[in-house]
VOTI-878956 format. One record per residue (C-alpha): residue in one letter; x, y, z negated. Coordinates in steps of 0.5 Angstrom, whole numbers, padded with zeros to 4 digits, always signed. Layout:
# residues N
aXYZ ...
# end
This chain:
# residues 28
m+0213+0223-0166 h+0210+0227-0172 e+0214+0225-0178 a+0216+0231-0182 q+0210+0236-0180 p+0206+0241-0185 p+0199+0239-0187 r+0194+0242-0182 v+0188+0246-0184 d+0184+0243-0179 s+0184+0236-0183 p+0178+0236-0187 s+0182+0233-0194 g+0188+0237-0192 n+0193+0232-0195 i+0200+0230-0192 e+0197+0223-0193 s+0191+0225-0188 v+0196+0228-0182 c+0200+0221-0183 m+0194+0218-0181 t+0192+0222-0175 g+0199+0221-0173 e+0199+0214-0172 s+0192+0214-0170 a+0194+0219-0164 n+0201+0215-0163 k+0196+0208-0162 
# end
């Protein structure tokens, strides 16, 4: 699980919210 992970540069927004959303999606 990705909880305390830094914002990835791969993300277009590069925001913590984006990372959280991506983690949730990948978790599914």
